[in-house]
C-alpha positions, 0 to 999 in steps of 0.5 A: 499499499502506498504512503500518503505524502506529508502535506502540512506546511508551517508559515513563520513570520518573525518580527524583531519582538514577534512570531505570528505562525500557521499551520496549514494542511495543503491537501485541501488548504485547511488552517490547523493552528494560528498563534501569536507570540508579541513581546519578546524579550521583554518581561512580560510576553504574550503567547496567543495560540488558536487549534482552528480544525479540532474545534479547540478554544483559543488561549493565551498565557503571558510570562517571560519570552527571552528570545526567538529560540524560546519563542519558537519553542513556545509555539512548540509546545502550544502545536503539540498540545493540540497534537499537531507537534513540529516532529510530525512525519506529516510537516513537509517544510516550513516556509518563511515571510523574508522582506527584502530579496533584492533584485538577486531572489524572484522566486520562493528559494530553498534556504541554505548558507548561500541564501542566508549569506545573501539574505543578510548582506540585504540588512542595509536596505532592509534594516527593520526586517532582515536581521529578525527574518534572519532569526526565525530562520535560524532557529527553526533550522536547528528545530527540524533541520532535516526539513526544507527551510523555503524563504518568500519574498515580500519583494519577489512579486515585484522583481518583474517591474521594467527597468522604467519603473523600478529606477530612480533618476539618480547617477547609475553608478551610486544607485548601482553601488549602493542598490538604490532602487524601487523594489516595492513590498507586500508582493505576497498579498499583490500576488494574491489578490491579483490572482483571486480578482481574475478568478472572480472574473472568472479568467485565467491572470494572464487575460486580466489588468488589475490595479491591487491596492493594499490598503492596512496600516501599512499601504501599497498600490500595484499595477498587475498586467497579465499576473505580472507586476509592471509598477508599485508604490513602496520604493527602496523602503516601504516608506514610499507611496501611499499615505500611511498609518505612522508613514509620509509616503510620498513627499520632496526629498528636500524636505529632510534636508530642510529638517536638517538645516534649519530644524536640526534634526538627525538623520534618526530623528527624520527617519522617526518622524517619516515612519512612525510619527506622520501619515494618518497619526502625524496628520490628525493623531489617530491612525485608526481609520475606524476612529477617524471615521467617527471623528469626521462624523462628530464633525472633527476638522482635522479628521477629515482633512486627513481623511481628504490627504488620504483619499487624495493620494489614493486617487493618484495612484488610481490614475497613475497606474490606470495610464501605465496599464492602459486598459484595467479590468479591475480594482481590488481593494485589500487588507484591513481598510480595504477589505473593512472601510466602505467610505475609503472604496467609495471616496477612492473612486468617487468622480472617476465614472469617466474612467469606468470606475463606480462603487454600488452602495448596497453593495459597497456597505456589505461587510465581510464574506469573500472576494466580491463585485462592489461596482454597478452591474454592467460596469466596464471597470470590476472594483471588488474586495477581495480579502487577502491572504498572505499565510495561504499564498506563502504556504502555496509557494512552499508546498509547491517548492518543497516538492520539487526539492522532496 
């Protein structure tokens, strides 16, 4: 009797002080467990775990989790308590979200010493993310050294951008020496959502041009032609592009020199300002769109201005990517704000009827559910809400590559 091949994939997203994880069974695409370990290295860490397949109750506990090795140890304990231990022969691979893969990594990659060295070499362009990703990878490799460990890069989907979109207009030798170019991020989300949007339209990804709007605390837009990214809003770092929860997005770079010369601010202070104290929180003191909308309903002018600036930037990118693509079949909203904030979706396409864009009020007001159209019947361009699933995207890419590797 032929044995059934292993089909489980563990997905890890290691941050500087947190680890998110999901265990999925790729036989049917079901989630078996998920968890989050926060405040790693602090006196009171938090471990949250949910057994999703067995119908068990979610649980959480506090206590010090000293480092990432202890965090993955806590994860292993929680999984084992549900009969899903990491020693299971059904586990086929571990997939890791890696934020920055540079130009070199254009697809999911089985991790070896060479890959680890390259991810480490990219730390200068991703100082907040790649070190944490590396720590998670190395820890996981000690737990299951026999399994393929697969890196799925946030930047990979955007490596299909032409040089005309990826290059900044600065001295080429300087740019090349310091690897300065537009890499883009949220790639797993843009890949998943663009493909699901094509499916919603009953077409193959190769037949569809989509503008994807990933709107969360971090936000990015992409222009996807026939399943391939041709432009995206984030650049060398996740700071460029749309107005975000705490990031400024696009800005005249001379503002930095002005703050140095006139404001007496250091590079680190400006970095903190633009990444953590700007965007919506800088404009009105809140980065939660629900709270901003509540304040607008109460007549708060500062919240209204922040919302208007947010929408103005969003519309500019929709128009720009319409021009880049030439023909647009769909605009897809995703992530926390994109999936849940009906006023954002309505405002983003208001006035763009000449481009074939509009939302139906009733459809737009519906909350929750799977992928759905919110444009009027017979609209020239479909407007859709497509929930993102980055963990599933990572798991699918990991599973496919692990099968080839094995």
